Wavefront OBJ file of the C-alpha trace (Angstrom):
o trace
v 33.363 -0.799 -42.843
v 31.081 -3.267 -41.106
v 28.734 -3.033 -38.173
v 30.520 -2.738 -34.857
v 29.843 -4.580 -31.614
v 28.152 -1.553 -30.043
v 25.721 -1.241 -32.949
v 24.834 -4.941 -32.650
v 24.208 -4.577 -28.912
v 21.968 -1.557 -29.494
v 20.014 -3.425 -32.188
v 19.583 -6.373 -29.815
v 18.210 -4.133 -27.062
v 15.815 -2.503 -29.518
v 14.509 -5.875 -30.689
v 13.939 -7.037 -27.107
v 12.193 -3.757 -26.264
v 9.882 -4.082 -29.272
v 9.054 -7.699 -28.426
v 8.183 -6.818 -24.814
v 6.082 -3.858 -25.976
v 4.171 -6.114 -28.392
v 3.397 -8.623 -25.623
v 2.179 -5.847 -23.317
v -0.082 -4.456 -26.039
v -1.618 -7.880 -26.676
v -2.261 -8.443 -22.950
v -3.819 -4.995 -22.496
v -6.117 -5.499 -25.497
v -7.511 -8.681 -23.934
v -9.499 -6.462 -21.620
v -9.941 -8.145 -18.249
v -7.548 -8.773 -15.400
v -7.594 -12.500 -16.148
v -7.635 -11.975 -19.882
v -10.480 -14.442 -20.111
v -13.973 -13.215 -20.842
v -16.481 -13.972 -23.558
v -17.773 -11.280 -25.880
v -20.164 -8.813 -24.209
v -23.055 -10.139 -26.308
v -22.699 -13.667 -24.901
v -25.705 -14.367 -22.690
v -25.492 -15.760 -19.193
v -25.227 -19.531 -19.202
v -22.955 -22.535 -19.215
v -19.843 -22.208 -21.368
v -16.552 -24.131 -21.696
v -14.429 -23.421 -18.614
v -11.834 -20.835 -19.709
v -9.611 -21.893 -16.803
v -9.497 -25.477 -18.098
v -10.183 -27.072 -14.705
v -13.737 -28.200 -15.509
v -15.866 -29.038 -18.514
v -18.226 -26.057 -18.107
v -18.350 -22.890 -16.006
v -21.297 -20.519 -15.519
v -21.020 -17.025 -17.006
v -23.499 -14.685 -15.255
v -23.445 -12.131 -18.057
v -20.619 -10.068 -16.580
v -18.187 -12.469 -14.888
v -17.319 -16.136 -14.456
v -18.816 -17.716 -11.350
v -17.525 -20.570 -9.205
v -20.383 -22.798 -10.455
v -18.940 -25.563 -12.630
v -20.119 -28.757 -14.274
v -18.348 -31.986 -15.237
v -20.171 -34.786 -17.109
v -23.496 -33.154 -16.213
v -22.756 -32.986 -12.474
v -22.817 -29.450 -11.066
v -20.490 -28.363 -8.261
v -18.701 -25.295 -6.911
v -15.048 -24.684 -7.752
v -13.310 -23.953 -4.453
v -10.485 -21.972 -6.058
l 1 2 3 4 5 6 7 8 9 10 11 12 13 14 15 16 17 18 19 20 21 22 23 24 25 26 27 28 29 30 31 32 33 34 35 36 37 38 39 40 41 42 43 44 45 46 47 48 49 50 51 52 53 54 55 56 57 58 59 60 61 62 63 64 65 66 67 68 69 70 71 72 73 74 75 76 77 78 79
């Protein structure tokens, strides 16, 4: 006797549940609300912009600031 339709549906739901749970675990392990922060040991300074809008963004040692730089020209990201 083979697997019935109900068993296949249950297996499908279980696979979807496990996939969603795995994604949630990965997002929670990233740590911050944006999911973008350098390691705690990274000193304050200019680093590649994790948002991808500018070449560099200033990390103040605990959070990303609105100070950005493109081709050596500093500005403030209005977003």
